Structures are given as C-alpha cells and as structure tokens.
C-alpha positions in Angstrom: 0.0 0.0 0.1 1.5 3.4 -1.0 1.5 6.5 1.2 -0.9 8.1 -1.1 -3.3 5.1 -1.0 -3.1 5.3 2.7 -3.9 9.1 3.1 -6.9 8.7 0.5 -8.4 5.8 2.8 -11.0 7.0 5.4 -12.2 4.8 8.0 -16.1 4.7 7.9 -18.8 2.9 10.0 -20.7 0.1 8.2 -22.7 -1.1 11.1 -23.2 -0.1 15.0 -24.2 -2.4 17.6 -25.0 -0.8 21.1 -24.7 -2.7 24.3 -26.8 -2.4 27.5 -24.3 -0.4 29.2 -23.8 2.5 26.8 -21.1 1.2 24.7 -21.1 0.7 20.8 -19.3 -2.0 18.6 -18.6 -0.3 15.2 -17.9 -2.4 12.2 -15.7 -0.3 10.0 -14.9 -0.5 6.2 -11.3 -1.8 6.8 -12.7 -5.2 8.4 -11.9 -3.9 12.1 -14.5 -3.9 14.8 -13.9 -0.8 17.2 -15.3 -0.3 20.8 -16.6 2.9 21.9 -17.7 3.6 25.5 -20.0 6.4 25.5 -20.9 6.7 29.0 -18.1 9.7 29.6 -20.2 11.4 26.8 -23.7 11.2 28.4 -23.6 14.4 30.5 -26.6 16.8 31.5 -26.6 19.8 29.2 -24.6 18.2 26.4 -25.8 17.3 22.9 -25.4 13.6 24.0 -28.0 13.9 27.3 -31.0 12.4 25.5 -28.9 9.2 25.0 -28.9 8.6 28.8 -32.2 6.9 28.3 -31.0 3.4 27.4 -33.9 3.0 25.3 -33.2 6.0 23.0 -29.6 5.0 23.1 -30.4 1.6 21.8 -33.4 2.3 19.5 -32.1 5.4 17.6 -28.6 4.2 16.7 -28.0 4.1 13.0 -25.4 4.7 10.3 -25.9 8.0 8.5 -23.0 9.5 6.3 -20.6 6.7 7.2 -20.6 7.4 10.9 -22.6 6.3 14.0 -25.5 8.4 14.6 -28.7 8.5 16.7 -31.5 9.7 14.7 -33.8 11.1 17.4 -36.6 12.2 15.0 -36.5 9.1 12.9 -36.1 11.0 9.6 -32.5 10.1 8.8 -31.5 13.9 8.4 -27.8 14.3 9.0 -28.3 17.6 10.4 -30.8 16.6 13.0 -29.0 13.7 14.5 -26.3 13.1 17.2 -23.1 11.8 15.7 -19.6 10.6 16.4 -16.9 12.2 14.0 -15.6 9.5 11.7 -12.1 10.7 12.5 -12.3 9.6 16.1 -12.8 5.9 14.9 -8.9 5.6 14.3 -8.4 6.2 18.0 -10.9 3.6 19.3 -9.4 0.3 20.4 -10.0 -2.6 17.8 -11.4 -5.5 19.5 -12.6 -9.0 18.5 -16.0 -9.3 16.8 -18.5 -9.9 19.7 -21.0 -11.4 17.3 -18.7 -14.3 16.5 -18.8 -15.6 20.1 -21.4 -16.4 22.8 -23.8 -17.4 20.1 -24.3 -13.8 19.0 -25.4 -12.2 22.2 -24.1 -8.8 23.4 -24.5 -7.7 26.8 
C-alpha cells in the first residue's frame, strides 16, 4: 500500500451495535471492529444528554453518512441527529467481533 493510498483511505462505519451499558461496537470498512464507551459523553446539558435513556440509546442508533449516529427524530436527516466524528474511529480500540462468540449475544 502506497502512502498516497493510505492517505486517501478514510475509516468509515458500516454497522453499529449498541450494548446495555452505553457502549457501541462499530464495524468499519477496513474489516476492524472498534469499541466505544459512550458513558463519559452522556452528561447533562450536552448534545448527548438524550442518550442517557437506554431505550433511546439503543433504539435510535444507526449509520448516517458513514458514521455512527442517533436519529432521534426518525427522519435520517444528518443535520438533525447526534453523531460521532469518523476521525475519532481511528483512536478507538480494535476488539474481536463480539457477534462471533457467545452465540451472537451482546451484553
């Protein structure tokens, strides 16, 4: 892989799987699975505050614009959702695929 090819590649989310404890497994376009603990972001008075409701956190998660997003209004408008900057994915730890073990059960 040349340096130019590496610079042209942008890590993107293909699928996001939320857990019961406010974490997300992010399946990326490079074949990796990244893990993001959202708990530190779920603070009162922030854009992430609505996600403190675990039902909202789990039921509204989706992929919009190649990133993890929470579509609170259900209209798939990238300007009206809460999302994570795709640049942040590279800094997240890579983990084994949680769906490949324990019969596909994520907790």
